[in-house]
N, C-alpha and C positions, 0 to 999 in steps of 0.2 A: 532472294537467297543471298546471304552474306558469304564472304570468303574467309577462309582460315589459312593459317600457315602450316605447311608440312615441310619438315626439314629431313633431308636424306643424306646418308653417307654413301658415296658411290665410288667404286674402284676407278682409278685414273683412266684406264683403257676404255672402259664403258662410257665414261663421261666424254671422252674425246670422240667416240663414235656417235654419241647422241648429239654433240656439238656439230659434227659433220652433217648428220641427217637434218638438223635444224637449219644449218646454213644453206643447204641445197634448196630448202623451201623458203628461204628468206625470213626465218622465224628465230625468236630467241629460244634458248634451251628451255626456259620455263614454259613458253607457249607451246613448244613442240611436245613436251612431256604431258602437259595438261590435255592437249588435243588427242594424244595417243591414249591416255587414260579414258577420256570421254568416248572415243571410238571403241575401245575394248569393252567398256561398260555397256555401250549400246549393243554391240555384237552379242554380249552375254544375255542381255535382256531380250533381244530379238530371238535368240535361239530358245530361250525359256518359253517365250510366247508360242513359237512354232511347235515345240514339244507339247505344250499344254493343248494347243489346238488339235494336234494329231491324236492325243489321248482322248480328247472330247469326241472327235468324229469317229474314232475307232470304237469307242464305247457306244455311241449313238447308232452305229451300223449294226452292232450286235443286238441292241435292244429294239430296233425298228420292227414294227409288226410285219409279219410275212417274210422276214429276212430268213434266208437259209444258209 
C-alpha cells in the first residue's frame, strides 16, 4: 500500500494540543495524527463487525427450529 499526502488547515490551539499529546508519547505530530486515525478507523470497523455479528445471531435465534 502506497502513501499519499493529506494537507490540513488546523486552528492554532488545536495544533498546540496535538503537539503536546504527541510530545508526551515521544512522537511527531504526523505520527500521532496517523496513529489516532488508524485507531479510530479500527474502532469503527470493530464496532461494525460486532453489530453485524449481533444481527446475525439474533436472526439465527429467531429462525432456529424449535425456538420459542
